[in-house]
All heavy atoms as TSV, in Angstrom:
chain	resi	resn	atom	element	x	y	z
A	1	MET	N	N	125.234	85.421	86.581
A	1	MET	CA	C	126.077	86.469	87.089
A	1	MET	C	C	127.534	86.052	86.982
A	1	MET	O	O	127.871	84.893	87.114
A	1	MET	CB	C	125.751	86.742	88.547
A	1	MET	CG	C	124.466	87.494	88.731
A	1	MET	SD	S	124.817	89.194	88.606
A	1	MET	CE	C	123.907	89.845	89.938
A	2	SER	N	N	128.349	87.018	86.798
A	2	SER	CA	C	129.769	86.764	86.704
A	2	SER	C	C	130.375	86.596	88.097
A	2	SER	O	O	129.950	87.228	89.053
A	2	SER	CB	C	130.440	87.929	85.975
A	2	SER	OG	O	131.835	87.756	85.986
A	3	LYS	N	N	131.372	85.749	88.199
A	3	LYS	CA	C	132.057	85.541	89.473
A	3	LYS	C	C	133.149	86.585	89.689
A	3	LYS	O	O	133.811	86.600	90.700
A	3	LYS	CB	C	132.679	84.148	89.505
A	3	LYS	CG	C	131.675	83.045	89.387
A	3	LYS	CD	C	131.307	82.571	90.738
A	3	LYS	CE	C	130.337	81.404	90.572
A	3	LYS	NZ	N	129.753	81.004	91.789
A	4	ASP	N	N	133.340	87.496	88.732
A	4	ASP	CA	C	134.374	88.510	88.804
A	4	ASP	C	C	134.026	89.543	89.877
A	4	ASP	O	O	133.054	90.265	89.766
A	4	ASP	CB	C	134.529	89.186	87.432
A	4	ASP	CG	C	135.628	90.236	87.422
A	4	ASP	OD1	O	136.493	90.191	88.311
A	4	ASP	OD2	O	135.611	91.086	86.514
A	5	ARG	N	N	134.823	89.617	90.913
A	5	ARG	CA	C	134.568	90.573	91.996
A	5	ARG	C	C	135.259	91.910	91.743
A	5	ARG	O	O	135.154	92.812	92.564
A	5	ARG	CB	C	135.023	89.998	93.328
A	5	ARG	CG	C	134.198	88.804	93.731
A	5	ARG	CD	C	134.433	88.483	95.183
A	5	ARG	NE	N	133.638	87.352	95.558
A	5	ARG	CZ	C	132.493	87.443	96.211
A	5	ARG	NH1	N	132.012	88.603	96.527
A	5	ARG	NH2	N	131.835	86.358	96.549
A	6	ASN	N	N	135.966	92.066	90.636
A	6	ASN	CA	C	136.628	93.326	90.322
A	6	ASN	C	C	135.706	94.276	89.573
A	6	ASN	O	O	136.093	95.381	89.253
A	6	ASN	CB	C	137.899	93.071	89.509
A	6	ASN	CG	C	138.941	92.323	90.326
A	6	ASN	OD1	O	139.006	92.477	91.536
A	6	ASN	ND2	N	139.735	91.509	89.666
A	7	GLY	N	N	134.491	93.841	89.292
A	7	GLY	CA	C	133.543	94.680	88.570
A	7	GLY	C	C	133.026	95.796	89.463
A	7	GLY	O	O	133.242	95.843	90.663
A	8	LYS	N	N	132.335	96.723	88.851
A	8	LYS	CA	C	131.796	97.851	89.601
A	8	LYS	C	C	130.540	97.441	90.353
A	8	LYS	O	O	129.862	96.498	89.997
A	8	LYS	CB	C	131.456	98.987	88.641
A	8	LYS	CG	C	132.677	99.573	87.979
A	8	LYS	CD	C	132.287	100.703	87.072
A	8	LYS	CE	C	133.513	101.270	86.398
A	8	LYS	NZ	N	133.194	102.353	85.492
A	9	GLY	N	N	130.205	98.198	91.367
A	9	GLY	CA	C	129.000	97.955	92.133
A	9	GLY	C	C	129.294	97.317	93.470
A	9	GLY	O	O	130.374	96.768	93.698
A	10	PRO	N	N	128.333	97.391	94.359
A	10	PRO	CA	C	128.534	96.815	95.689
A	10	PRO	C	C	128.486	95.294	95.675
A	10	PRO	O	O	127.843	94.699	94.822
A	10	PRO	CB	C	127.366	97.379	96.501
A	10	PRO	CG	C	126.311	97.640	95.490
A	10	PRO	CD	C	127.033	98.030	94.225
A	11	VAL	N	N	129.157	94.695	96.622
A	11	VAL	CA	C	129.159	93.248	96.778
A	11	VAL	C	C	128.559	92.940	98.148
A	11	VAL	O	O	129.008	93.478	99.160
A	11	VAL	CB	C	130.587	92.672	96.686
A	11	VAL	CG1	C	130.581	91.181	96.946
A	11	VAL	CG2	C	131.183	92.985	95.330
A	12	PHE	N	N	127.507	92.124	98.166
A	12	PHE	CA	C	126.834	91.756	99.407
A	12	PHE	C	C	127.063	90.296	99.690
A	12	PHE	O	O	127.067	89.473	98.782
A	12	PHE	CB	C	125.324	92.013	99.303
A	12	PHE	CG	C	124.979	93.445	99.038
A	12	PHE	CD1	C	124.618	93.855	97.769
A	12	PHE	CD2	C	125.017	94.382	100.051
A	12	PHE	CE1	C	124.293	95.161	97.518
A	12	PHE	CE2	C	124.697	95.697	99.814
A	12	PHE	CZ	C	124.332	96.100	98.544
A	13	SER	N	N	127.205	89.975	100.963
A	13	SER	CA	C	127.337	88.573	101.332
A	13	SER	C	C	125.983	87.888	101.169
A	13	SER	O	O	124.941	88.544	101.133
A	13	SER	CB	C	127.812	88.440	102.785
A	13	SER	OG	O	126.769	88.805	103.669
A	14	GLY	N	N	125.977	86.598	101.080
A	14	GLY	CA	C	124.731	85.854	100.942
A	14	GLY	C	C	123.802	86.082	102.125
A	14	GLY	O	O	122.594	86.175	101.973
A	15	GLN	N	N	124.360	86.189	103.315
A	15	GLN	CA	C	123.552	86.418	104.518
A	15	GLN	C	C	122.851	87.771	104.450
A	15	GLN	O	O	121.679	87.890	104.777
A	15	GLN	CB	C	124.441	86.347	105.755
A	15	GLN	CG	C	123.702	86.516	107.063
A	15	GLN	CD	C	122.775	85.352	107.362
A	15	GLN	OE1	O	122.980	84.259	106.863
A	15	GLN	NE2	N	121.770	85.595	108.168
A	16	ASP	N	N	123.555	88.814	104.010
A	16	ASP	CA	C	122.958	90.150	103.921
A	16	ASP	C	C	121.912	90.234	102.816
A	16	ASP	O	O	120.893	90.891	102.971
A	16	ASP	CB	C	124.034	91.202	103.673
A	16	ASP	CG	C	124.939	91.401	104.872
A	16	ASP	OD1	O	124.515	91.052	105.990
A	16	ASP	OD2	O	126.066	91.899	104.694
A	17	ALA	N	N	122.145	89.567	101.711
A	17	ALA	CA	C	121.235	89.656	100.571
A	17	ALA	C	C	119.948	88.871	100.804
A	17	ALA	O	O	118.912	89.199	100.246
A	17	ALA	CB	C	121.932	89.132	99.311
A	18	ARG	N	N	119.987	87.863	101.623
A	18	ARG	CA	C	118.839	87.003	101.861
A	18	ARG	C	C	117.792	87.628	102.774
A	18	ARG	O	O	116.629	87.311	102.696
A	18	ARG	CB	C	119.307	85.705	102.506
A	18	ARG	CG	C	118.868	84.492	101.750
A	18	ARG	CD	C	119.433	83.248	102.363
A	18	ARG	NE	N	120.874	83.274	102.188
A	18	ARG	CZ	C	121.738	82.753	103.030
A	18	ARG	NH1	N	121.337	82.164	104.117
A	18	ARG	NH2	N	123.016	82.822	102.807
A	19	GLN	N	N	118.205	88.467	103.659
A	19	GLN	CA	C	117.305	89.011	104.664
A	19	GLN	C	C	116.442	90.115	104.066
A	19	GLN	O	O	116.928	90.996	103.395
A	19	GLN	CB	C	118.102	89.567	105.852
A	19	GLN	CG	C	118.967	88.524	106.528
A	19	GLN	CD	C	118.150	87.396	107.109
A	19	GLN	OE1	O	117.107	87.621	107.681
A	19	GLN	NE2	N	118.625	86.183	106.953
A	20	GLY	N	N	115.157	90.056	104.348
A	20	GLY	CA	C	114.237	91.090	103.906
A	20	GLY	C	C	113.117	91.238	104.915
A	20	GLY	O	O	112.702	90.274	105.545
A	21	GLU	N	N	112.665	92.465	105.068
A	21	GLU	CA	C	111.627	92.712	106.053
A	21	GLU	C	C	110.736	93.834	105.542
A	21	GLU	O	O	111.224	94.850	105.052
A	21	GLU	CB	C	112.278	93.125	107.372
A	21	GLU	CG	C	111.326	93.283	108.513
A	21	GLU	CD	C	112.062	93.578	109.814
A	21	GLU	OE1	O	113.285	93.406	109.866
A	21	GLU	OE2	O	111.389	93.979	110.758
A	22	ILE	N	N	109.444	93.622	105.614
A	22	ILE	CA	C	108.488	94.643	105.226
A	22	ILE	C	C	107.984	95.290	106.513
A	22	ILE	O	O	107.418	94.614	107.372
A	22	ILE	CB	C	107.316	94.048	104.425
A	22	ILE	CG1	C	107.841	93.400	103.155
A	22	ILE	CG2	C	106.283	95.113	104.110
A	22	ILE	CD1	C	106.797	92.619	102.394
A	23	ILE	N	N	108.212	96.586	106.631
A	23	ILE	CA	C	107.809	97.307	107.834
A	23	ILE	C	C	106.671	98.247	107.468
A	23	ILE	O	O	106.853	99.178	106.679
A	23	ILE	CB	C	108.992	98.087	108.428
A	23	ILE	CG1	C	110.118	97.135	108.780
A	23	ILE	CG2	C	108.543	98.873	109.654
A	23	ILE	CD1	C	111.398	97.804	109.197
A	24	LEU	N	N	105.502	97.967	107.999
A	24	LEU	CA	C	104.317	98.785	107.744
A	24	LEU	C	C	103.891	99.388	109.079
A	24	LEU	O	O	103.153	98.773	109.842
A	24	LEU	CB	C	103.208	97.931	107.129
A	24	LEU	CG	C	103.601	97.185	105.854
A	24	LEU	CD1	C	102.521	96.219	105.467
A	24	LEU	CD2	C	103.885	98.159	104.740
A	25	ARG	N	N	104.343	100.597	109.330
A	25	ARG	CA	C	104.131	101.202	110.639
A	25	ARG	C	C	102.763	101.857	110.784
A	25	ARG	O	O	102.205	101.859	111.866
A	25	ARG	CB	C	105.214	102.236	110.901
A	25	ARG	CG	C	106.568	101.608	111.099
A	25	ARG	CD	C	107.584	102.603	111.608
A	25	ARG	NE	N	108.838	101.935	111.910
A	25	ARG	CZ	C	109.903	101.996	111.153
A	25	ARG	NH1	N	109.897	102.710	110.061
A	25	ARG	NH2	N	110.992	101.354	111.495
A	26	THR	N	N	102.243	102.438	109.721
A	26	THR	CA	C	100.978	103.155	109.841
A	26	THR	C	C	99.855	102.361	109.198
A	26	THR	O	O	100.083	101.455	108.384
A	26	THR	CB	C	101.059	104.542	109.171
A	26	THR	OG1	O	101.224	104.365	107.766
A	26	THR	CG2	C	102.216	105.346	109.725
A	27	ARG	N	N	98.640	102.724	109.550
A	27	ARG	CA	C	97.474	102.045	108.987
A	27	ARG	C	C	97.399	102.269	107.478
A	27	ARG	O	O	97.042	101.360	106.730
A	27	ARG	CB	C	96.215	102.557	109.674
A	27	ARG	CG	C	94.997	101.841	109.199
A	27	ARG	CD	C	93.794	102.169	110.033
A	27	ARG	NE	N	92.734	101.259	109.607
A	27	ARG	CZ	C	91.471	101.551	109.616
A	27	ARG	NH1	N	91.071	102.715	110.054
A	27	ARG	NH2	N	90.587	100.679	109.204
A	28	VAL	N	N	97.733	103.474	107.023
A	28	VAL	CA	C	97.686	103.787	105.590
A	28	VAL	C	C	98.661	102.899	104.822
A	28	VAL	O	O	98.331	102.378	103.752
A	28	VAL	CB	C	97.998	105.282	105.355
A	28	VAL	CG1	C	98.141	105.582	103.889
A	28	VAL	CG2	C	96.931	106.155	105.989
A	29	GLN	N	N	99.849	102.691	105.356
A	29	GLN	CA	C	100.824	101.822	104.697
A	29	GLN	C	C	100.306	100.394	104.588
A	29	GLN	O	O	100.484	99.743	103.558
A	29	GLN	CB	C	102.151	101.833	105.462
A	29	GLN	CG	C	102.920	103.119	105.333
A	29	GLN	CD	C	104.171	103.117	106.187
A	29	GLN	OE1	O	104.236	102.463	107.236
A	29	GLN	NE2	N	105.169	103.857	105.744
A	30	ARG	N	N	99.670	99.902	105.644
A	30	ARG	CA	C	99.112	98.543	105.619
A	30	ARG	C	C	97.993	98.434	104.596
A	30	ARG	O	O	97.912	97.448	103.852
A	30	ARG	CB	C	98.614	98.153	107.004
A	30	ARG	CG	C	99.732	97.876	107.983
A	30	ARG	CD	C	99.214	97.287	109.275
A	30	ARG	NE	N	98.461	98.245	110.062
A	30	ARG	CZ	C	98.965	99.032	110.997
A	30	ARG	NH1	N	100.249	98.977	111.259
A	30	ARG	NH2	N	98.197	99.871	111.661
A	31	ILE	N	N	97.123	99.436	104.541
A	31	ILE	CA	C	96.005	99.410	103.591
A	31	ILE	C	C	96.521	99.418	102.155
A	31	ILE	O	O	96.052	98.647	101.307
A	31	ILE	CB	C	95.047	100.589	103.846
A	31	ILE	CG1	C	94.304	100.367	105.166
A	31	ILE	CG2	C	94.071	100.764	102.702
A	31	ILE	CD1	C	93.511	101.563	105.632
A	32	ILE	N	N	97.494	100.277	101.876
A	32	ILE	CA	C	98.049	100.346	100.516
A	32	ILE	C	C	98.720	99.033	100.141
A	32	ILE	O	O	98.565	98.529	99.018
A	32	ILE	CB	C	99.029	101.528	100.394
A	32	ILE	CG1	C	98.250	102.840	100.485
A	32	ILE	CG2	C	99.825	101.455	99.099
A	32	ILE	CD1	C	99.123	104.068	100.584
A	33	PHE	N	N	99.454	98.424	101.062
A	33	PHE	CA	C	100.130	97.159	100.795
A	33	PHE	C	C	99.128	96.052	100.498
A	33	PHE	O	O	99.260	95.322	99.515
A	33	PHE	CB	C	101.012	96.787	101.998
A	33	PHE	CG	C	101.737	95.487	101.826
A	33	PHE	CD1	C	102.837	95.393	101.002
A	33	PHE	CD2	C	101.311	94.349	102.491
A	33	PHE	CE1	C	103.507	94.199	100.841
A	33	PHE	CE2	C	101.972	93.146	102.344
A	33	PHE	CZ	C	103.074	93.072	101.509
A	34	ILE	N	N	98.105	95.930	101.330
A	34	ILE	CA	C	97.092	94.883	101.140
A	34	ILE	C	C	96.301	95.139	99.858
A	34	ILE	O	O	95.997	94.196	99.112
A	34	ILE	CB	C	96.179	94.796	102.369
A	34	ILE	CG1	C	96.994	94.265	103.554
A	34	ILE	CG2	C	94.981	93.897	102.115
A	34	ILE	CD1	C	96.297	94.361	104.886
A	35	ALA	N	N	95.979	96.396	99.574
A	35	ALA	CA	C	95.266	96.716	98.338
A	35	ALA	C	C	96.101	96.339	97.112
A	35	ALA	O	O	95.560	95.861	96.108
A	35	ALA	CB	C	94.912	98.200	98.303
A	36	GLY	N	N	97.384	96.534	97.191
A	36	GLY	CA	C	98.265	96.130	96.088
A	36	GLY	C	C	98.262	94.628	95.879
A	36	GLY	O	O	98.225	94.146	94.741
A	37	LEU	N	N	98.303	93.878	96.974
A	37	LEU	CA	C	98.259	92.410	96.859
A	37	LEU	C	C	96.929	91.954	96.260
A	37	LEU	O	O	96.902	91.079	95.385
A	37	LEU	CB	C	98.467	91.762	98.232
A	37	LEU	CG	C	99.848	91.915	98.852
A	37	LEU	CD1	C	99.864	91.289	100.233
A	37	LEU	CD2	C	100.910	91.312	97.975
A	38	VAL	N	N	95.843	92.534	96.741
A	38	VAL	CA	C	94.520	92.188	96.207
A	38	VAL	C	C	94.438	92.575	94.732
A	38	VAL	O	O	93.900	91.823	93.910
A	38	VAL	CB	C	93.405	92.870	97.030
A	38	VAL	CG1	C	92.055	92.713	96.358
A	38	VAL	CG2	C	93.373	92.304	98.437
A	39	GLY	N	N	94.997	93.733	94.387
A	39	GLY	CA	C	94.986	94.177	92.991
A	39	GLY	C	C	95.719	93.222	92.066
A	39	GLY	O	O	95.277	92.962	90.946
A	40	ILE	N	N	96.829	92.666	92.527
A	40	ILE	CA	C	97.577	91.698	91.712
A	40	ILE	C	C	96.740	90.454	91.467
A	40	ILE	O	O	96.703	89.919	90.349
A	40	ILE	CB	C	98.918	91.352	92.396
A	40	ILE	CG1	C	99.849	92.553	92.354
A	40	ILE	CG2	C	99.562	90.137	91.756
A	40	ILE	CD1	C	101.098	92.391	93.175
A	41	VAL	N	N	96.054	89.972	92.501
A	41	VAL	CA	C	95.213	88.779	92.362
A	41	VAL	C	C	94.061	89.054	91.399
A	41	VAL	O	O	93.763	88.240	90.512
A	41	VAL	CB	C	94.685	88.317	93.740
A	41	VAL	CG1	C	93.641	87.229	93.597
A	41	VAL	CG2	C	95.837	87.857	94.612
A	42	VAL	N	N	93.411	90.211	91.546
A	42	VAL	CA	C	92.297	90.564	90.658
A	42	VAL	C	C	92.788	90.688	89.215
A	42	VAL	O	O	92.142	90.198	88.285
A	42	VAL	CB	C	91.616	91.868	91.131
A	42	VAL	CG1	C	90.633	92.383	90.106
A	42	VAL	CG2	C	90.923	91.641	92.465
A	43	LEU	N	N	93.927	91.317	89.022
A	43	LEU	CA	C	94.489	91.445	87.668
A	43	LEU	C	C	94.780	90.074	87.058
A	43	LEU	O	O	94.484	89.822	85.889
A	43	LEU	CB	C	95.754	92.302	87.712
A	43	LEU	CG	C	96.449	92.523	86.377
A	43	LEU	CD1	C	95.553	93.315	85.435
A	43	LEU	CD2	C	97.767	93.240	86.578
A	44	ALA	N	N	95.355	89.173	87.862
A	44	ALA	CA	C	95.638	87.826	87.361
A	44	ALA	C	C	94.353	87.109	86.974
A	44	ALA	O	O	94.315	86.409	85.941
A	44	ALA	CB	C	96.412	87.035	88.417
A	45	LEU	N	N	93.302	87.247	87.769
A	45	LEU	CA	C	92.021	86.619	87.432
A	45	LEU	C	C	91.439	87.200	86.159
A	45	LEU	O	O	90.912	86.466	85.314
A	45	LEU	CB	C	91.039	86.784	88.587
A	45	LEU	CG	C	91.313	85.940	89.824
A	45	LEU	CD1	C	90.369	86.356	90.955
A	45	LEU	CD2	C	91.162	84.471	89.507
A	46	MET	N	N	91.517	88.508	86.000
A	46	MET	CA	C	90.967	89.153	84.792
A	46	MET	C	C	91.728	88.710	83.552
A	46	MET	O	O	91.114	88.435	82.516
A	46	MET	CB	C	91.035	90.676	84.947
A	46	MET	CG	C	90.046	91.218	85.962
A	46	MET	SD	S	90.192	92.978	86.257
A	46	MET	CE	C	89.854	93.622	84.624
A	47	VAL	N	N	93.034	88.624	83.652
A	47	VAL	CA	C	93.841	88.179	82.495
A	47	VAL	C	C	93.510	86.723	82.180
A	47	VAL	O	O	93.411	86.339	81.009
A	47	VAL	CB	C	95.350	88.372	82.786
A	47	VAL	CG1	C	96.193	87.666	81.755
A	47	VAL	CG2	C	95.678	89.848	82.854
A	48	SER	N	N	93.349	85.907	83.214
A	48	SER	CA	C	93.013	84.504	83.010
A	48	SER	C	C	91.653	84.359	82.321
A	48	SER	O	O	91.505	83.542	81.407
A	48	SER	CB	C	93.000	83.785	84.350
A	48	SER	OG	O	92.604	82.468	84.193
A	49	LEU	N	N	90.684	85.136	82.772
A	49	LEU	CA	C	89.344	85.065	82.152
A	49	LEU	C	C	89.357	85.628	80.734
A	49	LEU	O	O	88.638	85.119	79.871
A	49	LEU	CB	C	88.335	85.813	83.015
A	49	LEU	CG	C	88.028	85.171	84.379
A	49	LEU	CD1	C	87.132	86.088	85.193
A	49	LEU	CD2	C	87.408	83.814	84.196
A	50	ALA	N	N	90.134	86.639	80.491
A	50	ALA	CA	C	90.211	87.232	79.147
A	50	ALA	C	C	90.887	86.290	78.153
A	50	ALA	O	O	90.609	86.340	76.951
A	50	ALA	CB	C	90.964	88.559	79.201
A	51	ALA	N	N	91.743	85.421	78.647
A	51	ALA	CA	C	92.449	84.483	77.768
A	51	ALA	C	C	91.526	83.369	77.261
A	51	ALA	O	O	91.811	82.748	76.252
A	51	ALA	CB	C	93.633	83.865	78.509
A	52	HIS	N	N	90.450	83.134	77.956
A	52	HIS	CA	C	89.526	82.074	77.544
A	52	HIS	C	C	88.623	82.591	76.526
A	52	HIS	O	O	87.905	82.995	76.029
A	52	HIS	CB	C	88.749	81.520	78.749
A	52	HIS	CG	C	89.595	80.632	79.590
A	52	HIS	ND1	N	90.094	81.024	80.808
A	52	HIS	CD2	C	90.065	79.389	79.384
A	52	HIS	CE1	C	90.818	80.067	81.316
A	52	HIS	NE2	N	90.810	79.043	80.461
């Protein structure tokens, strides 16, 4: 990244950019999130097995 602060776009401090929070308020949101994580693992296993 360029150190030029005159460029376009927002500038965030390191403290603001570092913070992240996943908020899953409903059961459906939690199920979809967990299913996505499981799907990534299953996909990685399938690709790994297909490579052999």
